[in-house]
C-alpha positions in Angstrom: -62.3 59.7 -229.2 -59.6 62.0 -229.0 -59.2 64.8 -231.3 -57.6 63.5 -234.8 -55.7 65.0 -237.4 -56.1 64.7 -241.5 -52.9 65.2 -243.0 -54.9 67.0 -245.8 -54.4 70.9 -245.2 -53.4 70.0 -241.7 -57.1 69.6 -240.6 -57.6 68.5 -236.7 -61.1 68.1 -235.0 -62.3 68.8 -231.2 -65.2 66.7 -229.8 -67.3 68.8 -227.8 -69.8 68.1 -225.2 -73.1 69.0 -227.0 -71.8 66.0 -229.2 -70.8 68.1 -232.2 -66.9 68.6 -233.2 -64.9 71.9 -234.1 -62.9 71.6 -237.0 -59.5 73.0 -236.6 -57.3 74.5 -239.9 -54.3 76.9 -240.5 -55.0 78.3 -236.9 -58.5 79.0 -237.1 -61.7 77.3 -235.2 -65.0 76.1 -237.4 -68.1 75.2 -236.5 -70.3 72.5 -238.3 -73.1 75.0 -240.0 -75.1 72.1 -241.9 -74.6 69.0 -243.5 -75.9 67.2 -246.5 -75.3 63.6 -247.8 -72.1 64.3 -249.5 -70.8 67.4 -247.9 -70.0 69.2 -244.5 -70.4 73.0 -244.1 -67.9 74.6 -241.8 -68.0 78.5 -240.6 -65.6 80.3 -238.8 -66.6 80.2 -234.9 -65.7 84.1 -234.8 -68.8 86.6 -234.9 -69.0 88.4 -238.4 -66.2 86.4 -239.9 -67.9 84.9 -243.1 -65.0 82.6 -244.0 -66.5 78.9 -244.2 -64.9 75.4 -245.9 -66.2 72.3 -247.2 -65.5 69.0 -246.4 -66.6 65.4 -247.5 -68.2 63.3 -245.5 -65.4 61.4 -244.8 -63.7 64.7 -243.5 -61.7 65.3 -246.2 -60.9 69.1 -247.0 -62.5 69.8 -250.4 -62.8 73.9 -250.8 -62.9 77.2 -249.1 -64.7 80.2 -249.3 -63.4 82.9 -251.9 -62.8 85.8 -248.8 -60.4 85.8 -246.0 -61.2 85.6 -242.3 -61.0 89.2 -241.0 -59.3 88.7 -238.0 -56.0 87.3 -236.9 -55.5 83.3 -236.1 -55.6 82.6 -232.8 -53.5 79.3 -231.9 -53.8 80.2 -228.4 -57.8 79.2 -228.8 -57.2 76.3 -230.4 -54.7 75.0 -227.7 -56.9 76.0 -225.0 -60.5 74.4 -226.2 -58.6 71.3 -227.0 -56.9 71.0 -223.6 -60.5 72.3 -222.0 -62.4 69.4 -224.0 -59.7 66.8 -222.9 -60.1 67.6 -219.5 -64.1 67.3 -219.8 -63.6 64.0 -222.0 -61.8 62.6 -218.9 -65.2 62.7 -217.0 -67.2 60.8 -219.4 -67.2 60.8 -223.4 -69.4 59.7 -226.1 -69.2 59.3 -229.9 -69.1 62.9 -231.6 -70.5 63.8 -235.2 -71.7 67.1 -237.2 -75.3 67.1 -236.7 
């Protein structure tokens, strides 16, 4: 499965080898923190940053936290992560989902 883009708020997903995905939005990366029946809760991957967002179970953006990131956006990190994962997928792939 290639990383896909959700046109709602410019969200894209990067599949990881461990079966999970990273969410990329506005040049920030988020990891899935938890999942309920109707929502997914995503937390910024930068240590100490408390920014989080919510999507529905179909990966449609719902809302974000009331605080801003305490660091600058990093489009280079997103590009590097995406390229690294694409190279790993060439070796072998599987379906990825927020667990």
